[in-house]
C-alpha positions as CSV (number, residue, x, y, z in Angstrom):
1,M,125.3,73.0,146.7
2,W,121.6,72.5,146.5
3,F,121.4,72.3,142.6
4,L,123.8,69.3,142.9
5,R,121.7,67.4,145.3
6,N,118.4,68.2,143.6
7,R,120.3,66.8,139.9
8,D,119.4,70.6,138.6
9,Y,122.6,71.1,136.4
10,S,120.7,73.8,134.2
11,L,122.3,76.3,136.3
12,R,125.0,78.5,135.4
13,A,126.9,81.5,137.3
14,S,127.4,84.3,135.2
15,R,130.4,85.8,134.5
16,Q,131.2,89.5,136.3
17,S,134.9,89.6,135.3
18,Q,137.7,88.7,133.1
19,D,140.2,87.4,135.7
20,E,140.8,84.4,137.5
21,V,137.3,84.4,138.8
22,G,135.7,84.8,135.5
23,V,137.8,81.7,134.0
24,L,136.9,79.9,137.1
25,I,133.3,80.7,136.4
26,D,133.9,79.5,132.9
27,S,135.7,76.3,133.6
28,F,132.1,75.7,136.8
29,N,129.9,76.4,134.0
30,E,131.7,74.0,131.6
31,M,131.8,71.4,134.1
32,L,128.3,71.6,134.7
33,A,127.2,71.6,131.1
34,Q,129.1,67.7,130.8
35,I,127.1,66.9,134.0
36,Q,124.2,67.7,132.7
37,K,125.1,65.9,129.2
38,H,126.4,62.5,130.9
39,D,123.5,62.6,133.4
40,S,121.0,62.8,130.2
41,E,122.4,60.1,128.5
42,L,122.8,58.0,131.8
43,Q,118.7,58.3,132.0
44,E,118.2,57.5,128.3
45,A,120.2,54.5,128.9
46,R,118.3,53.5,132.0
47,D,114.9,54.1,130.5
48,Q,116.4,52.3,127.3
49,A,117.4,48.9,129.8
50,N,113.8,49.3,131.5
51,R,112.0,49.1,127.8
52,A,114.1,46.2,127.0
53,N,113.3,44.4,130.5
54,Q,109.7,45.0,130.0
55,A,109.8,43.6,126.5
56,K,111.7,40.8,127.7
57,S,109.4,40.1,130.1
58,N,106.0,40.5,128.1
59,F,108.1,38.0,125.6
60,L,108.7,35.4,128.2
61,S,105.2,35.5,129.4
62,F,103.4,35.5,125.7
63,M,106.3,32.3,124.7
64,S,105.5,30.4,128.0
65,H,101.5,30.7,127.2
66,E,102.3,29.7,123.5
67,L,105.0,26.5,124.6
68,R,102.7,25.3,127.5
69,T,99.4,25.0,125.5
70,P,100.5,22.2,123.0
71,L,103.0,20.9,125.5
72,T,100.6,20.3,127.7
73,A,98.3,18.6,125.2
74,I,101.6,16.5,124.4
75,I,102.2,15.5,127.5
76,G,98.3,14.3,128.0
77,F,98.2,12.5,125.1
78,S,101.4,10.3,126.1
79,E,99.7,9.5,129.4
80,M,96.6,8.4,127.6
81,L,98.8,6.5,125.0
82,L,101.2,5.3,128.0
83,S,98.1,3.9,129.7
84,S,96.9,2.0,126.5
85,A,100.3,0.6,126.0
86,E,100.7,-0.4,129.6
87,A,97.1,-2.1,129.2
88,E,98.2,-4.3,126.6
89,S,101.6,-4.9,127.8
90,R,103.5,-3.5,125.1
91,A,106.7,-3.0,127.5
92,E,108.4,-1.4,124.1
93,W,106.0,1.4,123.5
94,A,105.6,1.8,127.0
95,D,108.9,2.5,127.8
96,D,109.4,5.3,124.5
97,L,105.9,6.4,125.6
98,R,107.2,7.3,129.3
99,R,110.5,9.0,127.7
100,I,108.1,10.9,126.1
101,N,105.9,12.2,128.9
102,D,109.0,12.4,131.2
103,S,110.7,14.9,128.6
104,G,107.5,16.8,128.0
105,K,107.2,17.4,132.0
106,Y,110.9,18.3,132.0
107,L,110.4,21.0,129.4
108,L,107.5,22.1,131.3
109,E,109.7,22.2,134.4
110,L,111.7,24.3,132.5
111,I,110.0,26.7,131.3
112,N,108.2,27.1,134.4
113,D,112.0,27.9,136.1
114,I,112.7,30.2,133.3
115,L,109.7,32.4,133.8
116,D,110.4,31.9,137.8
117,L,114.1,33.3,137.1
118,S,112.5,36.4,135.3
119,K,110.1,36.9,138.1
120,I,112.8,37.3,140.6
121,E,114.9,39.1,138.4
122,A,112.1,41.9,138.1
123,G,111.5,41.5,141.9
124,K,108.0,39.7,141.5
125,M,108.8,36.8,143.3
126,E,110.5,35.7,146.7
127,V,112.9,32.8,147.2
128,H,112.2,29.9,149.6
129,I,114.5,27.4,150.5
130,E,113.3,23.9,149.7
131,R,114.5,20.3,150.3
132,F,114.5,18.2,147.1
133,E,115.5,14.5,146.4
134,V,118.9,14.2,144.8
135,A,118.4,10.7,143.5
136,G,115.2,11.7,141.7
137,L,117.0,14.8,140.3
138,L,119.6,12.6,139.1
139,R,117.1,10.1,137.7
140,D,115.4,12.8,135.9
141,V,118.4,13.8,134.4
142,T,120.0,10.9,133.5
143,E,116.6,9.8,131.4
144,A,116.2,13.6,129.9
145,L,120.1,12.9,128.5
146,R,119.6,9.1,127.8
147,P,118.5,9.8,124.0
148,L,121.5,12.1,123.4
149,V,124.0,9.4,124.8
150,T,122.7,6.8,122.7
151,Q,122.6,8.7,119.7
152,N,126.0,10.1,120.3
153,P,127.9,7.8,122.4
154,T,131.7,9.5,121.4
155,R,130.3,12.9,122.1
156,W,129.7,12.4,126.0
């Protein structure tokens, strides 16, 4: 049945008689019509999913640029203020500025991770196993969550 292999469900057999063979031909033609309809619907759903995936990729790319630009400025400015605060021995300001700087860098890493996941999903990135420092990860998470815990300790 070459038409099934080629996914050409538009062909129909012509009914030659009114007997069981004719009924079988009508049933076969109806089955082909249903398969053709389902195949068309599936192709349309696949096309819609591909368009949605492309729109998502475009959105992530655009938003990453829009988020990175001001975030890079915040990180740079907080580094300048942190240097000044440390030079003037203002420890209380330096601690807050360090948290701002660390949080900005953490947010930038999250944005990069989201983009990486999108690239992996699209098959445009290779994944490599890497070692990382667990203590550093725990420190970063602790520092990122500290303001939330301090603000509402009963929630945590």
